[in-house]
N, C-alpha and C positions, 0 to 999 in steps of 0.2 A: 717260524714255528716256535712254540713255547719251549724254553730250555728245561730239560728233565733234570732239575736240581732239587735235592731235598731241602726243605725249609731250614733244617738245622744247619745246613752248610752255608746259608746266606747270612751275612752280617747285617745289622740294622742299616748301615750305609747302603749296602747292595740292595736291600729291600726298598729303600727310599729312592732308588734310581729307576723305578718303574715310571718313566716319564713318556711324554708324547714322542713318537718316532719322528726322526728328522724328515722334513719334506712333506709331512702330512699336515692337514689343517681343515677347519670347517669352512663353510661357504662364507664368502666375504660380502655378498650382496643378498639382501632379503628377497624372498619371492613375493610376488604380488598376492594380495589377499582381499577377497571381495566380501568378507564377513560383514553383515549388516547392510549391504547395498541391495537395491532392487534389481530385478533382471534388466530393466531398461538402462539403469546406470552402468551395469556391467557391460551391456551391449554397446553403449556409447563409448566406454573406455576402450573396448576391443576395436571398434571402428576407428577411433582416433589413433590408436597405436598402429593399426594396419595402414592408415593413410600416410604415416611417417616412414613406412618401410621403403628402402631405396628402390626396390623393384616397382613399387606402386608409384613413387614419385617419378621415376623414369617413364613408366607407362602413361601416366597422366600428362607429362610433357609431350610425349609422342602423340597422344590423342588431341591435345590442344593444337599442336602443329598441323595435324591432319585436318582438323576443323578449319583452321586458317586457310589451308590449301583449298578446301571446298569453297570457302567464301571468295577467295581470289579467282577460282575457276568460274564461279557463277558471275562474277563481275566481268571476266573476260568474255564469257558467253553472251552476256547482255550487250557488251560493246560490239561483238561480232555480228549480232543480229541487227544492231543499228547500222553497222557498216554495210551489210547486205541490203538493207532497206534503202540506204542512201545511194548505193551503187545502182540499184534498179531504177532510181529516179533520174539517173544521168542520161544524157543523149550523146550521140556522136559515135565515131568509129571505135572508140576504146571502151564503149559501154559493156560489150560482151566480156572483154578481158577483166574489167573491174568486177563484174558480177561473178565470174568464175573464181576470181581470187577471193572474193568475200565469202563465196560458198565453201571454198576449201578451208578458209579460216574458221568458218562456223562449224564445219565438220570436225576440225582439229580441236577446237575448244569444247565441243560437245563430248568428244572422246576423253579429253582431259578431265572434264567434270565427272564423267562416269568413273574414271580411274581414281579421282580424288574421293568420290563417295565410297568406293569400294575400300580404299585405304583407310578412310575414316571409320567405316564399319569394322574393319579388321582391328584397328587401333582400339576401338571401343570394346571389342571382345577381349582383346589382350589385357586391357585395363580391368575389366570385370574378373578375368581369370587371376590376375595378379592380386587383386583385392581379396578374392576368395581364399587364395593360398595364404596371404598375409594374415587374414583374420583367423584362419585355422591355426597358424603358428602362434598368433597372439593369445588364442584361447588356452594354450598350454600353460601360460603363466597366470591364469585366472581360475580361482576355485573358491568354494564356500565350505570351509570345514565346519564340523558340528561340535559345539561345546560339550564337554563331558569327560568321563574317564574311559580310556580305550586301552585294551590289553592286546599286545602283539602275540604272535604264535610262539611256541616254545621251540627253540633251535638248539640242536645238540652238536657237540664237537668231541672228537676223540683225542685223548691225551694219556699217555703212559698206561695203555691197556684198559682204559675205562672210558665210558661215554658220559659227558657232563651236560646238563641243560642250562639254558639262559632264557629268561622271559622278561620283556620290558613292558612297562605300563606307563602311559602318559596321561596328563590332565590337560585338556584344551580349554582355555578361558578367553573369551572375546576373540575367538578365531586364531589364537596362537598357543603354542605349547608353553604351559606355565609351570609344569612339574614333571619330573621323570623319576620313576622308581623301578626297581628290579625285584619283583616278588619271588622269582624262582632263580636260584643259583646255588652252586655248591659252596658251603661255608666252612668245610673242614678239610684237613689234610693240606697237601701241597697246593691243590687247586684253590682251596679256600684262602690260603695265604696270598696267592696272586690276585684272586677276586677282590679281597678286602682292600687291596691297594689300587687295583685297576678300575673297579666299578665306580668309585666316587669321581675319578677323573673322567670316565666315559659319560657319566650322568651330567657332569658340568659341561662337557663338550656338547652333549645333546641339547642342552638348554641354550647354548650359544650358536647352534647350527641353523638358526632361522627356519624352523619348522621343516627341516630336511633330515636325512640320515647321513649327512656328510660329517661323520665323526672320525677324528683321527685315530689311528691305531696306536695303542699303548705298547711301548717296547717291552719285550719279554712276555706279552700277553696278547699276541696276535690272534689266537684262536678265540679267546674270550671276546676280543674286540669285534671280530667278524660275526660271531653269533649275536652279539649285542646289536650291531648295525642291522642285521637281518630282522631281528625281532622288533627293533625300533621302526624300521620301514613298514613292517606289517601293521603296527599300531597306527602309524601315520596314515596309511591307506584306508584303514577302517574309519578314521576320523574325517576322511574326505580330502586329505592332502594328495597332491599328484605324485606320481612315481618319480 
């Protein structure tokens, strides 16, 4: 929480110590951005990313293995049919035994092929399900923001018996946040002193946050920081960036 300290009690050095809180930080990896791409290009990227997902790779391997088992079972069935035909052409006292053995083998290989086909169908269904899930997950990182100026909602915070507002405005250029402003904030009194020091830092952090609201908290200005983040997120959502 913000320290309830009068501005007059703070030295210039103390005022200058409104720095980023330890352990906080902006995002280190930029989010994907499909600005300027066609729907087909976006769909192709999503499909490619989904196919690289570990669950999809594993499901595809299982499907290929199941398909190979079907191929092997078909070859075994063809061979069993040939053996039965050959047994039927034999003569002598062992003919009946040979035919019976060939029929049993044919029955076994027929059952094996049925099981292999069922396993292949199940593997194919599992692959389709894995791909669908992976594509939905991949979509979360794809979005098409709209260039322009977007104003977030006004967020209020309570400090020292009063309620103070913060409102953030962003400019989106070529699909990325290019400017951040704070048109509404308290500029007088103790709150104003904290804001004058904290807001420039927060705006700088917002520009470096890769189109997200992952802005670090400024020490001694946690309430301002929280309200700033909420309003920034509101503006980003309006512009078409994801949550």
